[in-house]
N, C-alpha and C positions, 0 to 999 in steps of 0.2 A: 406192213401191218398185217397181222393175222386176225381174222374174224371167224368165229365158229358158231354153229347152231348145234344144240345137243338136247334131245328129248330123253330125260332121265326118268325111267319108270318109277312112279310113286316115290319120288325123292322125299316128299313130306314125311313119310313114315319113319325116316331115319333120325328124326329130331324130336326132342321133348318140347313141351310147350314154351320153355324159356329159350329155345333156339339152340341148345347144346345137343351134340350128337349122342344118340342112345348107345350105339357101338357095343352091343353085347351079342350073345349067341341066340337071342330070340329070332324067330323067323321074320324076314322082311316080306314085303308084298311081292317080291320076285320068287318065282317057282324054285324051290329047293335051295334057297340062298338065305343066309342069316344076315342080320343088319350089319354085323361086324364085317362080314365078307363083302357085302355090297359097298359099304363105306370105304374100305381099303381099296377096292377095285376102282371106285369113282375117283379117289384121290390119285391113283396111278394114272388114270386116263386124263384127268385135268392137268396133271403135271406134264404128261407127254405132249398134250396139245400146246401148252405154253402160249396161249393166245392173249392178244391185247384186249379182246372182248369176246364173251361167250353169251349168246342168246340161249338161256336155259328154259326149255319147254318142260312143263310139268314141274316147275320149281316149287319149293316148300310153301305151304299154305300161309296166307295172311288173313287173320280173323281177329275178333276181339281179344282172344287169348293167345294168339300166335303172331309172329312177325317173320315173314319169309326172308327179308333182307338180313335180319339178325342171324337167322339160321345159315344162310349162304355165306355171310361174312365169318361166322364161326368155322364153317367148313373150309373156307379159303385160308384162314389163319392156321388151322390144324395142319394143312398140307403145304403151307408156304407158297401159295399161288401169287403170281404177279397180279392177276385179275382178282382183286381182293375187295373191291367196293361194289355195292349192289344198287341197282335201280329197278323199281317196280312201278308200273303205271296204275291203271284202273284195276282194282282187285276184283276177284270173283268168288263165287260160293261153291266151286267144284273141287277145292283143295289142290288145284293145279294152276299155279300162277305162271305168268310169262315174265321172266326177269332177265336183266343184263348184269353179268359180272364183268367188271372192267378194271384195267390198270390205270389208276389216277395219275401216275407219273407220265403217261403217254397221251391220254385223252381226257377231256371233260365232257360229261353228258348230262342232259336234262330230259325229263319227260315233257314232251312238247306236242300235245294233241291238237289236231286241226279240225276245222269244221264247226258249224253252229251246234249249240246244245241240242236243238231239235231241227229236223229238216223236213221240208215239204216234199211232195212227190218229185223224184228226179234229183234231189239234193243229197249229197253225202254228208250226214251229220257227224259229230264226234262219235268215236267208236263205243262210248258208253251210252249212246243215245238210241234212237229208233229210226230205222231206214224204211221209207215208204216206197213200195214197189208192187206191181201186179204180177204175181208169180205164175198165173195161169191165164186162162182165156175167159174168166168170168166177169171181167171188167170191174173187179172190186179190188181196192187197195189192201195189200197185206202189210203188216207191221213186223219188221224183222229186228231182232236184237242178237248181239254176240253173247254166248255164255262165257266166253273168254275174250274180252275186248283186246284187240291187238295193242302192242306196246309201241308207241311212236317216240322216237329218240332223235334229239338234235345233238350231233356229235361234233366236237371241235378238237383238232389235234394241237399239240404244242406249237406246230408250225402254222397255225391258223388255217388249216384245211377244214372245210365244212362238209358234213355228210349227214344224210338222213337215213335212219334205220327204222324198219317196221318189223316187229316180231309177231308172228301169228301162230295160232294153234286152232285149226279148223276141224270140225267133226260133224259128220252126219249121224244123228242119233239112231241107235238100234230101235227096231219096231216093237218097243215094250207094250204089252197089253194085247198084241195081236193073237187071235185064237185059231186062225186058219190061214192057209196060204194066200188067199185073196186079201185078207187083212194085212198080212205081212207085206205084200207088194204095195198095197195102198199107202201104208204108213211109211214104207221105205222111200217111195216116190215123193211123198210130201216132205219128208226130212231131207231128201236130196235136193229138192227145190230150195229149201231154206238155206242149205249150205252154198248152193250156187248163187243165191241172192247175196249172201255175205261176201262172196268173192267178187260180185259185181260192185258192191259197196267198196270193198278194198281196192278194186281196180280203178274206181273213180278217184280215190285218194292218190293212187299211183300217178294217174294222168295229171292231177293238179300239180304234183311235184315236178313231173317231167315238163309240163308247160311252163313252169317257173324257172326251168333251166337248172334244177338242183340235182346233185349226184345222190342216187338212192339205192339202197339195198333192202329187199324184202326177203325175209328168211323165217324158217321155222318148219313146223309139221303141218302139211296140208291134208293128211289122211286121204290122199287122192292123187291121181296122176294119169297120164295118157294110157288108155287101154286097161285101167285097173279093174273096172267092174262092169256088170251087164247094163247098168243104167246110163252109162256114157253114150251109148248108141241112141237111147231114147231122147236125151237132152242135146246131143250133138257135140258137146265139148265137155272136157273135164274142168274141174275147178282151177287146176294149174294153168290150163290154156287161157282161161279168162284173165287171170292175174298177169300172165305173161303178155297178153295183148296179141295173141296169135291171130293173124289176118289183118291186123291194123298196120298203119304206116310204120316203116322201120324205125323212125326216130321216136316212136312211142312204145316200142316193144322192149320188155325186159328180157334178160338172157340168163339161162342156166344150162350148161352143156349137157347135163344128165337128162334134163327134160327134153332138150333139143334132140338128143340121140333117141330117146324113147318115142318122140313124135315121128322121127324119120323112119323108125323100124318097129312097128307094132308087134311083130312076131320075130323072135330070135333072142339072142343074148342081150340082157339089159343090166345096168347098174342097180344096186339095191342099197338102201340105208337102214333097213330094219330086218329083223329075223324073229318070227313068232312060231311058237309050238302049237300045232293044230292037234288038239287032244284026240278028237274023234278019228282022225286019219293017221295018228301016230307018226307025224313027220313035221319038219320045219318048213315054213313058208317065208320066202324073201320078198320084200316089196320096196319100191322107190317111193318114199313118202316125204322126205326131208329135202329142202331146197335152199339155195342161196341165189336169189335172182338179182341181177345188177342192171342199172340203167345203161343206155348206149355208150355214154362217155366213159363210164367205168369199164365196160366190156372192151373198149378200144385200147385200154392199157394192157390187155392180155394177162389178166390175173390167172392164178392157178387154183383150181378147185380140187379138193381131195376128200374122198369118202374113206373113213377109217374102218373099213370092213375087214375083220381079221382073216376071212377066207378068200377075199378078193384082192387084197393088197399085200404084195410080197414083204414089205417092210414090217407091217403089222404081224404077219404070219411068222416071220423070222424072229421076232422078239417075243419069246414065250411068255414072259411076265405080262407084257402089254396085251398079247393075244388073249390070255386068260382073263385079264382085267376087263377087256372090252366085252367078252361074253358074259361075265358075271355082273357087270355094272348096270346094264339096261337092255331092253329089247330093241332099242335103236342104237345106231352108231353115229359118232360125230361127223359133221361135214365142216371142212375148213375152207377159207378163201384167203390166199396170200396175195396181197395187192399193194402196189405202189400208187398212192393217191395222186391225182393230178395236182400240180402246183397251184396255189391260190392265185387268183388274178389280182394284181396290185393296182390300186388307183394311182394315176400319175397326174 
């Protein structure tokens, strides 16, 4: 089975309100890329992935006038994708949904959120609820919400193999409204605290599944990673380390080889899943932001992870059409996991 995560930069702008592709020479939200160019590039990338399931981060908007699944299913039909059915969980108001495109001939999926609708202090509620936690040392409870609630998926294969998926898109808000360096730092630290609280909330859900003996994959864009910014030293750990369970018992740790390599070597060559143009410096910045974390039993099957970075992967570089498509389609590159799921335990 091939499972992928792919952050598609402003996928929503490629569709009209009825879910059909705009597909013309008007500018997309990508720098110097038309909607027609981005659509064609995305079609080529999704075809090359040929995945059984793709967690689409920044999926098309769902709102009173738009339906993200209608848009994605139109896209899948246009390019003849096997992963042609769509699942969206709790919608949000950011125009960036978290959606799963999947092949219904291979798997069945349902949105299956866990946790109470509301949680007390120390409880992990449903991801569209409110998490109660003291973020600092003022002994006052803070109330945390997800701007993009993670998508919780119960997946069953045609061979009756069961798997849990959680798709996430975590962000620490920019310090909007700050008028001086001190205000920038104060707001940045506060926003980072909120992101770390969201990761603690997500980590509690991870531990619930692991304690229940379930196979689990957590995937998506964490906008964070080991050694990524100056605030990690202040808080002691990155968001990724929290969700992985770094420092906890081995049987409760999630695993991603790219995160593991970054943790082992903070200085030196690292993998990257995204490439951004820094206008003021007139150069590109590569960063490791996208992950596919697997539970211990899945890690034991020795799956294969692959970052489709056109400059780092010889196969992507050697295929000129695919290389150009990856660079045109998004500022992130797909990450895939090829895995043979453990056989289901049969009751006798």
